[in-house]
N, C-alpha and C positions, 0 to 999 in steps of 0.2 A: 504493500500500500504506500509506503514511504517513497519507493522508487516511482510509483505511478504519479504521486503528487508532484515529485520533482520533475518528471517528464512533462506533465501538464503545465507546470510553471514555466519550464524552459520553452515550451511551445508558445505560450502566451507572450513571453519576452521576445521570442523571435518574430512573431507576427507584429508586435508593437514596433520593433526596430524597422521592419519592412515598411509599415505604414508611415513611420516618420520619414524614411528615405523617400517614399513616393510623394509625400506632401511637402518635400523640401522646396523652399523658394530661395534660391541662392542669393545671399547678400553680397557675395564676392564673386563676380561673374567669372566662370571658368574660361580660360584662354585669353583674357584681356591682358594688356600690358601692365607690368608692375611699375609703380612709382620709383624713380631713381633713389628716393630716400628710404624706400622700404627694404629692410635688411633681409638677407637670405636666412631661412630658418636654421638655427643651430641647436636649439633645445626644443624638441617636438613632443607634444602630447597627441596621441592618435586615438580617436574614439570609434572609427569605422573599421571593421575587419578587412574590408576590401582595400582600404587605404594602407593598412599594415602590410598586406601582401605586396602591394605596389612598392612600398618603401623597401622591402626586402629585395625586389627585383632591381631597384635602382641603386642598391648598395648603400642605403641610408639608414639602416636600423641602428647604427651606432649613435644617431642623433636623437633617438627616442628616449625620453626620460619618464614617461608615464603613459598608461593605456586606459581605455574605457572598459566598462564591465562586460561588453560583448566581445572583446578581443581575446581570443584564445590561442591564436597562431600569429606568427611563427613562434616556435618553442623558445627561441633565444630571448624573446621579450615578454613571455607569458608571466614571468614572476616580477615584473616591474610594478611599481606602485600603481594602484587603480584609483581612478578619479571620478567614478560614478557612471551613470547612464547618459544617453544622448540628451534627454530632456532635463536632467538634474545633475550637471557636473559640479563637483566640489571645487568651487572657485579658490578657496583658501589653499587647498592641496595643490592645485595647478600653479598658483603663485609661489608656494613653498618650493616647488620643483624648478623654479626659475625658467618656465617655458616662455618661448617667444613666438611659437607657432602652434595653433590648436586646430587639428584636422577633424572635422565632424560633418554630419548632415544636420541641416537646420530644421527646426519646427517652431511653431508659435510658442509652444510650451517652454522652449529653451531660449527664446529671444532675449529676455531680460538678462539671463546669465551670460549670454554671448556679448551683449552690450557692455556688461560690467567688465568682462575680460578685455574687451577692446579698449575700454577706458583705462585699464591698468597697463596698457601697452602690449597685450598679447594679441597677435594677429589671428583672427578667427576665419577659417576658410571652410565653407560648406561645399563638399564635393558631391556631385551627382553620380552616384554609383548604382542607382536603381534602374537605369536605362542602358541600352546597348551603346549608343554613341556617347552617353555620359561617362562610360568607363574610359573611353579614349580621351575625352576631354579632361577627365580627372588625372589621367596619367601625364598628359601634357602640363597640366597645372602644377603637379608635384615636381615635375622636372624643372619647371620655371622657378618655383618657390625654393627649391633646394639646389639650384645651379647645376642641374643634371639634364639639361635639355637634349644633349646629343644622345645620351643613353635612353631617354624616354622616347625620342623619335625612332631610334632603332628598334626598340621593343614594340612600338605601335606598328611599324612596318612588318615586323615578324608575325605579330598576332593577326593582322589583317590578311596576310598571305595564307596562313593556316585556315582561317575561316573561309576564305574564298575557295579553297580546295574542298572543304566540307560542303559548301553550297553547290559546287559542281557535282559532287557525288549524288546529291539529292534532287538535281534539277529535273529529272524525268519521272519522279516517283508519284504514285497516286496518293494524295493526302489522306491521313488518318486524323479523326477528330480526337482531341486530347483535353483531358481535365487535369490541371496542375494545382494541387492542394498545398497550401502553406499553413493552414490552421484548421482544426476540426471542432473546436468547442468555444465559440461558434466557428462556422466554416468560412475560411478565407481562401480565395483563389487568386492566381496570377491573371491579370487583365492586360489590356492593350498598353503599349508603351514600356512595359517592363522588359528587362533583358531576357526573362524567361519566355515571354511572348515572341520575342525576336528569334530566340533559339529554336522554339517549336516550329516556326515558319521556315527557318533555314534548313531544317532536316526533313522537311516533307510532312509537317503536321499542321493542323488547324486548331487553334485554341477555341474551345467551346464557349469561352467567355471573352471572346475578342471584342464584344460590344459592351463590356462592363464600363461603368463611368470613371473608374480609377485604375491605377496600375496594380494595386492589390486591394481586392474588394470583398466585403462580407456578403455572402449569398445564403439563401435558404437551401436546405437539403432537397426540397421539392424542385427548386430551379435546377439543381444539379441533375436529378433523376430525369427531368424532362428533356435534357440535352443529349442523353444517350451516348456518352463518350465511348469511343472504341479503345482508348488507352487511358488509364488512370495512373498518374504519378503523384504519390502522396508523400510529402516531406514534413508532415505536421508534427511528428514525434521525434524530438531530438534527445530522448533519454538514452542512457548508456545500454539499457537492456531492451531497447525497442526492437520489434520484429523487422527484419530486413529481407529483401529479395523479391522474387516474382511469386508473390503469394497474395491471396485475396484479402486477408485480414478482416477488418470489420465490413469491408465492401462486399464480402461474400454473401451477405444477406440479401443483396439486390441482384438476384440471379438473372433478371431480364436485361441487365445492362450488357451491351456488347463486350465491354472490357472484361467483365467478370466471366461471361460465357466463353470468351476466346482466350482466357487466362493471360490477359494483358494488364494486370494490376501490379504496380511496382511500389514497394515501400522503401524509400530512399532516405539516407541521412541528409538533412538540409545542407550540410557543408559541401556536399558533392555538386549541388545545382543552384542553390539559392543565393550564395554569397558571390556576387560578380567581381570581376577584377582581371588580373593577368591570366587566370586559369580559364578564360572564356573559350578558347579552342578545345581544351580538355573537356570542359563541361558540355559544350555543344556536341562534341563527338559522342559523349555518353548519352545525351538526349537522343541522338540518332540511333544508338543501339537499342534504346527503349521503344522508340516510335517506329523505326524502319529497320529492324534487325536483318531483313533480307539484303539490305544494301550496306549496312555498317557492321554487321555481326551482332550476335546476342551478347548482352551484358552479363558478366558473371556476378554472383552474389557479392563477391569481394569488392567489386567496384561500387557497390551501393552503400557501403558502410564508411564511417569516418576513417580517413587515412592518417 
């Protein structure tokens, strides 16, 4: 029971972080020129898991002095001081760490805290990591902020090349309808504009909630059942003992769903598909294995658990 409560709590936190990312209204526009007086970040606090992975790829983890509650990787920074959640950062702790750059995604709930940090001389940057193109814009922004533009440009070119190859593989496939679940109590799904929606389309899928009003949206179970998905990818449970693999799980009770009938229900650790960043090609190829295994090969159970 304790593990179940912990898993549910983790799922709720994950959905909350996705909604915050989706609702971000960047106060510091990605890709715009930096003022000549604006210093390069030398002591960084990172709140977004995707940003932490990008910092690792840019060779900038040595600049990180603190992390947010959702940052679990890379392992080399996982034990650094924690400074709270997206919407409630511990300002005093950030200042104690001597941070000059605060990397996060912004929400109305965090606006006051971010304004206070800015008033204390800490540059707050809200990165758009919830959308496909936002990932590349964020990579460029980090390269600019940390004086690693050349490395960021090379990484972007490499990632786009790998994704183009995946797109070519799926170019002539018959689309399958896909339900992508990020929360179960209540039900949250990936909608249009999210990096998940883009990945689904790239590998020959059609998001059954392509018409949702937001990138990650709460829906009723009735609405889910009405859309008769051919593939269900469920990342709602991030507990350490969660069921993983090509198994029906709780979806097995809805035997009329094509995904259940055709054994195309996949229970996946959210870290494998939900956290966007420099792993986009790896994540997109895994999405292809789940949606179009005839073209990409069948995903192994090992690929669906936290690495």
